[in-house]
Chimera marker file (.cmm) of the C-alpha trace (Angstrom):
<marker_set name="trace">
<marker id="1" x="113.664" y="111.789" z="105.161" r="1" g="1" b="0" radius="0.5"/>
<marker id="2" x="116.663" y="112.888" z="107.073" r="1" g="1" b="0" radius="0.5"/>
<marker id="3" x="114.610" y="112.128" z="110.308" r="1" g="1" b="0" radius="0.5"/>
<marker id="4" x="114.931" y="108.083" z="109.697" r="1" g="1" b="0" radius="0.5"/>
<marker id="5" x="117.952" y="106.240" z="109.467" r="1" g="1" b="0" radius="0.5"/>
<marker id="6" x="116.561" y="102.512" z="109.060" r="1" g="1" b="0" radius="0.5"/>
<marker id="7" x="113.597" y="100.504" z="109.194" r="1" g="1" b="0" radius="0.5"/>
<marker id="8" x="113.999" y="96.707" z="110.130" r="1" g="1" b="0" radius="0.5"/>
<marker id="9" x="112.021" y="93.772" z="111.350" r="1" g="1" b="0" radius="0.5"/>
<marker id="10" x="110.297" y="90.734" z="110.680" r="1" g="1" b="0" radius="0.5"/>
<marker id="11" x="106.919" y="90.226" z="109.669" r="1" g="1" b="0" radius="0.5"/>
<marker id="12" x="104.709" y="92.821" z="111.610" r="1" g="1" b="0" radius="0.5"/>
<marker id="13" x="107.401" y="93.474" z="114.478" r="1" g="1" b="0" radius="0.5"/>
<marker id="14" x="108.900" y="96.564" z="113.041" r="1" g="1" b="0" radius="0.5"/>
<marker id="15" x="111.747" y="98.561" z="114.450" r="1" g="1" b="0" radius="0.5"/>
<marker id="16" x="112.339" y="102.191" z="113.008" r="1" g="1" b="0" radius="0.5"/>
<marker id="17" x="115.693" y="103.669" z="113.955" r="1" g="1" b="0" radius="0.5"/>
<marker id="18" x="115.888" y="107.582" z="114.247" r="1" g="1" b="0" radius="0.5"/>
<marker id="19" x="118.699" y="109.637" z="112.581" r="1" g="1" b="0" radius="0.5"/>
<marker id="20" x="120.859" y="111.220" z="114.867" r="1" g="1" b="0" radius="0.5"/>
<marker id="21" x="120.817" y="115.169" z="115.710" r="1" g="1" b="0" radius="0.5"/>
<marker id="22" x="116.894" y="115.635" z="115.037" r="1" g="1" b="0" radius="0.5"/>
<marker id="23" x="116.620" y="119.559" z="115.805" r="1" g="1" b="0" radius="0.5"/>
<marker id="24" x="113.317" y="119.189" z="117.654" r="1" g="1" b="0" radius="0.5"/>
<marker id="25" x="114.681" y="116.836" z="119.913" r="1" g="1" b="0" radius="0.5"/>
<marker id="26" x="118.018" y="118.308" z="120.587" r="1" g="1" b="0" radius="0.5"/>
<marker id="27" x="116.882" y="120.636" z="123.867" r="1" g="1" b="0" radius="0.5"/>
<marker id="28" x="115.408" y="117.409" z="125.640" r="1" g="1" b="0" radius="0.5"/>
<marker id="29" x="117.763" y="115.197" z="127.715" r="1" g="1" b="0" radius="0.5"/>
<marker id="30" x="115.228" y="112.441" z="127.085" r="1" g="1" b="0" radius="0.5"/>
<marker id="31" x="115.941" y="109.881" z="124.163" r="1" g="1" b="0" radius="0.5"/>
<marker id="32" x="114.894" y="110.703" z="120.661" r="1" g="1" b="0" radius="0.5"/>
<marker id="33" x="112.729" y="107.400" z="120.890" r="1" g="1" b="0" radius="0.5"/>
<marker id="34" x="110.899" y="108.248" z="123.799" r="1" g="1" b="0" radius="0.5"/>
<marker id="35" x="110.195" y="111.897" z="122.296" r="1" g="1" b="0" radius="0.5"/>
<marker id="36" x="109.013" y="110.186" z="118.914" r="1" g="1" b="0" radius="0.5"/>
<marker id="37" x="106.843" y="107.875" z="120.915" r="1" g="1" b="0" radius="0.5"/>
<marker id="38" x="105.336" y="110.683" z="122.782" r="1" g="1" b="0" radius="0.5"/>
<marker id="39" x="104.466" y="112.554" z="119.632" r="1" g="1" b="0" radius="0.5"/>
<marker id="40" x="102.986" y="109.492" z="117.982" r="1" g="1" b="0" radius="0.5"/>
<marker id="41" x="100.796" y="108.685" z="121.074" r="1" g="1" b="0" radius="0.5"/>
<marker id="42" x="99.591" y="112.290" z="120.787" r="1" g="1" b="0" radius="0.5"/>
<marker id="43" x="98.741" y="111.738" z="117.397" r="1" g="1" b="0" radius="0.5"/>
<marker id="44" x="96.586" y="108.372" z="118.080" r="1" g="1" b="0" radius="0.5"/>
<marker id="45" x="99.499" y="105.799" z="117.281" r="1" g="1" b="0" radius="0.5"/>
<marker id="46" x="100.365" y="103.346" z="120.188" r="1" g="1" b="0" radius="0.5"/>
<marker id="47" x="104.116" y="102.662" z="119.756" r="1" g="1" b="0" radius="0.5"/>
<marker id="48" x="106.890" y="101.788" z="122.399" r="1" g="1" b="0" radius="0.5"/>
<marker id="49" x="110.533" y="102.790" z="122.229" r="1" g="1" b="0" radius="0.5"/>
<marker id="50" x="113.134" y="100.026" z="122.048" r="1" g="1" b="0" radius="0.5"/>
<marker id="51" x="116.555" y="101.800" z="122.540" r="1" g="1" b="0" radius="0.5"/>
<marker id="52" x="117.658" y="105.280" z="122.717" r="1" g="1" b="0" radius="0.5"/>
<marker id="53" x="116.857" y="105.867" z="118.924" r="1" g="1" b="0" radius="0.5"/>
<marker id="54" x="114.631" y="103.082" z="117.950" r="1" g="1" b="0" radius="0.5"/>
<marker id="55" x="110.759" y="102.935" z="118.516" r="1" g="1" b="0" radius="0.5"/>
<marker id="56" x="108.953" y="99.692" z="117.665" r="1" g="1" b="0" radius="0.5"/>
<marker id="57" x="105.582" y="98.872" z="115.710" r="1" g="1" b="0" radius="0.5"/>
<marker id="58" x="103.886" y="95.745" z="117.017" r="1" g="1" b="0" radius="0.5"/>
<marker id="59" x="100.298" y="95.576" z="115.568" r="1" g="1" b="0" radius="0.5"/>
<marker id="60" x="97.856" y="92.968" z="116.216" r="1" g="1" b="0" radius="0.5"/>
<marker id="61" x="98.043" y="90.180" z="113.813" r="1" g="1" b="0" radius="0.5"/>
<marker id="62" x="94.365" y="90.891" z="112.758" r="1" g="1" b="0" radius="0.5"/>
<marker id="63" x="95.153" y="94.584" z="111.703" r="1" g="1" b="0" radius="0.5"/>
<marker id="64" x="93.119" y="95.630" z="108.811" r="1" g="1" b="0" radius="0.5"/>
<marker id="65" x="94.670" y="97.505" z="105.484" r="1" g="1" b="0" radius="0.5"/>
<marker id="66" x="92.962" y="100.456" z="106.515" r="1" g="1" b="0" radius="0.5"/>
<marker id="67" x="94.087" y="100.709" z="110.044" r="1" g="1" b="0" radius="0.5"/>
<marker id="68" x="97.811" y="100.089" z="108.706" r="1" g="1" b="0" radius="0.5"/>
<marker id="69" x="97.485" y="102.737" z="106.303" r="1" g="1" b="0" radius="0.5"/>
<marker id="70" x="96.216" y="104.987" z="108.870" r="1" g="1" b="0" radius="0.5"/>
<marker id="71" x="99.052" y="104.270" z="111.240" r="1" g="1" b="0" radius="0.5"/>
<marker id="72" x="101.622" y="104.693" z="108.314" r="1" g="1" b="0" radius="0.5"/>
<marker id="73" x="99.909" y="108.114" z="107.644" r="1" g="1" b="0" radius="0.5"/>
<marker id="74" x="100.429" y="109.328" z="111.296" r="1" g="1" b="0" radius="0.5"/>
<marker id="75" x="104.235" y="108.209" z="111.175" r="1" g="1" b="0" radius="0.5"/>
<marker id="76" x="104.531" y="109.942" z="108.013" r="1" g="1" b="0" radius="0.5"/>
<marker id="77" x="102.955" y="113.265" z="109.167" r="1" g="1" b="0" radius="0.5"/>
<marker id="78" x="104.968" y="113.507" z="112.340" r="1" g="1" b="0" radius="0.5"/>
<marker id="79" x="108.295" y="112.542" z="110.138" r="1" g="1" b="0" radius="0.5"/>
<marker id="80" x="107.506" y="115.321" z="107.730" r="1" g="1" b="0" radius="0.5"/>
<marker id="81" x="106.743" y="117.777" z="110.836" r="1" g="1" b="0" radius="0.5"/>
<marker id="82" x="110.189" y="116.902" z="112.407" r="1" g="1" b="0" radius="0.5"/>
<marker id="83" x="112.272" y="117.226" z="108.765" r="1" g="1" b="0" radius="0.5"/>
<marker id="84" x="110.839" y="120.737" z="108.325" r="1" g="1" b="0" radius="0.5"/>
<link id1="1" id2="2" r="1" g="1" b="0" radius="0.2"/>
<link id1="2" id2="3" r="1" g="1" b="0" radius="0.2"/>
<link id1="3" id2="4" r="1" g="1" b="0" radius="0.2"/>
<link id1="4" id2="5" r="1" g="1" b="0" radius="0.2"/>
<link id1="5" id2="6" r="1" g="1" b="0" radius="0.2"/>
<link id1="6" id2="7" r="1" g="1" b="0" radius="0.2"/>
<link id1="7" id2="8" r="1" g="1" b="0" radius="0.2"/>
<link id1="8" id2="9" r="1" g="1" b="0" radius="0.2"/>
<link id1="9" id2="10" r="1" g="1" b="0" radius="0.2"/>
<link id1="10" id2="11" r="1" g="1" b="0" radius="0.2"/>
<link id1="11" id2="12" r="1" g="1" b="0" radius="0.2"/>
<link id1="12" id2="13" r="1" g="1" b="0" radius="0.2"/>
<link id1="13" id2="14" r="1" g="1" b="0" radius="0.2"/>
<link id1="14" id2="15" r="1" g="1" b="0" radius="0.2"/>
<link id1="15" id2="16" r="1" g="1" b="0" radius="0.2"/>
<link id1="16" id2="17" r="1" g="1" b="0" radius="0.2"/>
<link id1="17" id2="18" r="1" g="1" b="0" radius="0.2"/>
<link id1="18" id2="19" r="1" g="1" b="0" radius="0.2"/>
<link id1="19" id2="20" r="1" g="1" b="0" radius="0.2"/>
<link id1="20" id2="21" r="1" g="1" b="0" radius="0.2"/>
<link id1="21" id2="22" r="1" g="1" b="0" radius="0.2"/>
<link id1="22" id2="23" r="1" g="1" b="0" radius="0.2"/>
<link id1="23" id2="24" r="1" g="1" b="0" radius="0.2"/>
<link id1="24" id2="25" r="1" g="1" b="0" radius="0.2"/>
<link id1="25" id2="26" r="1" g="1" b="0" radius="0.2"/>
<link id1="26" id2="27" r="1" g="1" b="0" radius="0.2"/>
<link id1="27" id2="28" r="1" g="1" b="0" radius="0.2"/>
<link id1="28" id2="29" r="1" g="1" b="0" radius="0.2"/>
<link id1="29" id2="30" r="1" g="1" b="0" radius="0.2"/>
<link id1="30" id2="31" r="1" g="1" b="0" radius="0.2"/>
<link id1="31" id2="32" r="1" g="1" b="0" radius="0.2"/>
<link id1="32" id2="33" r="1" g="1" b="0" radius="0.2"/>
<link id1="33" id2="34" r="1" g="1" b="0" radius="0.2"/>
<link id1="34" id2="35" r="1" g="1" b="0" radius="0.2"/>
<link id1="35" id2="36" r="1" g="1" b="0" radius="0.2"/>
<link id1="36" id2="37" r="1" g="1" b="0" radius="0.2"/>
<link id1="37" id2="38" r="1" g="1" b="0" radius="0.2"/>
<link id1="38" id2="39" r="1" g="1" b="0" radius="0.2"/>
<link id1="39" id2="40" r="1" g="1" b="0" radius="0.2"/>
<link id1="40" id2="41" r="1" g="1" b="0" radius="0.2"/>
<link id1="41" id2="42" r="1" g="1" b="0" radius="0.2"/>
<link id1="42" id2="43" r="1" g="1" b="0" radius="0.2"/>
<link id1="43" id2="44" r="1" g="1" b="0" radius="0.2"/>
<link id1="44" id2="45" r="1" g="1" b="0" radius="0.2"/>
<link id1="45" id2="46" r="1" g="1" b="0" radius="0.2"/>
<link id1="46" id2="47" r="1" g="1" b="0" radius="0.2"/>
<link id1="47" id2="48" r="1" g="1" b="0" radius="0.2"/>
<link id1="48" id2="49" r="1" g="1" b="0" radius="0.2"/>
<link id1="49" id2="50" r="1" g="1" b="0" radius="0.2"/>
<link id1="50" id2="51" r="1" g="1" b="0" radius="0.2"/>
<link id1="51" id2="52" r="1" g="1" b="0" radius="0.2"/>
<link id1="52" id2="53" r="1" g="1" b="0" radius="0.2"/>
<link id1="53" id2="54" r="1" g="1" b="0" radius="0.2"/>
<link id1="54" id2="55" r="1" g="1" b="0" radius="0.2"/>
<link id1="55" id2="56" r="1" g="1" b="0" radius="0.2"/>
<link id1="56" id2="57" r="1" g="1" b="0" radius="0.2"/>
<link id1="57" id2="58" r="1" g="1" b="0" radius="0.2"/>
<link id1="58" id2="59" r="1" g="1" b="0" radius="0.2"/>
<link id1="59" id2="60" r="1" g="1" b="0" radius="0.2"/>
<link id1="60" id2="61" r="1" g="1" b="0" radius="0.2"/>
<link id1="61" id2="62" r="1" g="1" b="0" radius="0.2"/>
<link id1="62" id2="63" r="1" g="1" b="0" radius="0.2"/>
<link id1="63" id2="64" r="1" g="1" b="0" radius="0.2"/>
<link id1="64" id2="65" r="1" g="1" b="0" radius="0.2"/>
<link id1="65" id2="66" r="1" g="1" b="0" radius="0.2"/>
<link id1="66" id2="67" r="1" g="1" b="0" radius="0.2"/>
<link id1="67" id2="68" r="1" g="1" b="0" radius="0.2"/>
<link id1="68" id2="69" r="1" g="1" b="0" radius="0.2"/>
<link id1="69" id2="70" r="1" g="1" b="0" radius="0.2"/>
<link id1="70" id2="71" r="1" g="1" b="0" radius="0.2"/>
<link id1="71" id2="72" r="1" g="1" b="0" radius="0.2"/>
<link id1="72" id2="73" r="1" g="1" b="0" radius="0.2"/>
<link id1="73" id2="74" r="1" g="1" b="0" radius="0.2"/>
<link id1="74" id2="75" r="1" g="1" b="0" radius="0.2"/>
<link id1="75" id2="76" r="1" g="1" b="0" radius="0.2"/>
<link id1="76" id2="77" r="1" g="1" b="0" radius="0.2"/>
<link id1="77" id2="78" r="1" g="1" b="0" radius="0.2"/>
<link id1="78" id2="79" r="1" g="1" b="0" radius="0.2"/>
<link id1="79" id2="80" r="1" g="1" b="0" radius="0.2"/>
<link id1="80" id2="81" r="1" g="1" b="0" radius="0.2"/>
<link id1="81" id2="82" r="1" g="1" b="0" radius="0.2"/>
<link id1="82" id2="83" r="1" g="1" b="0" radius="0.2"/>
<link id1="83" id2="84" r="1" g="1" b="0" radius="0.2"/>
</marker_set>
């Protein structure tokens, strides 16, 4: 969607770069990555900001497929919410 610019990484360490000008983040002076991380934390997914527009996923090496699917589902729901 128009909310994501790029997904990059190596192995399980993944960075997700957000697009510029996300309407839901426009009114705040806080970086988009921090606002996204807060939304993901509220939804139950632990992530960290990497820079102003990128957040990181650093799952444990023993993550199960079910846990990974659940986390991706949370990201997908937040991205869809921001895109609408």
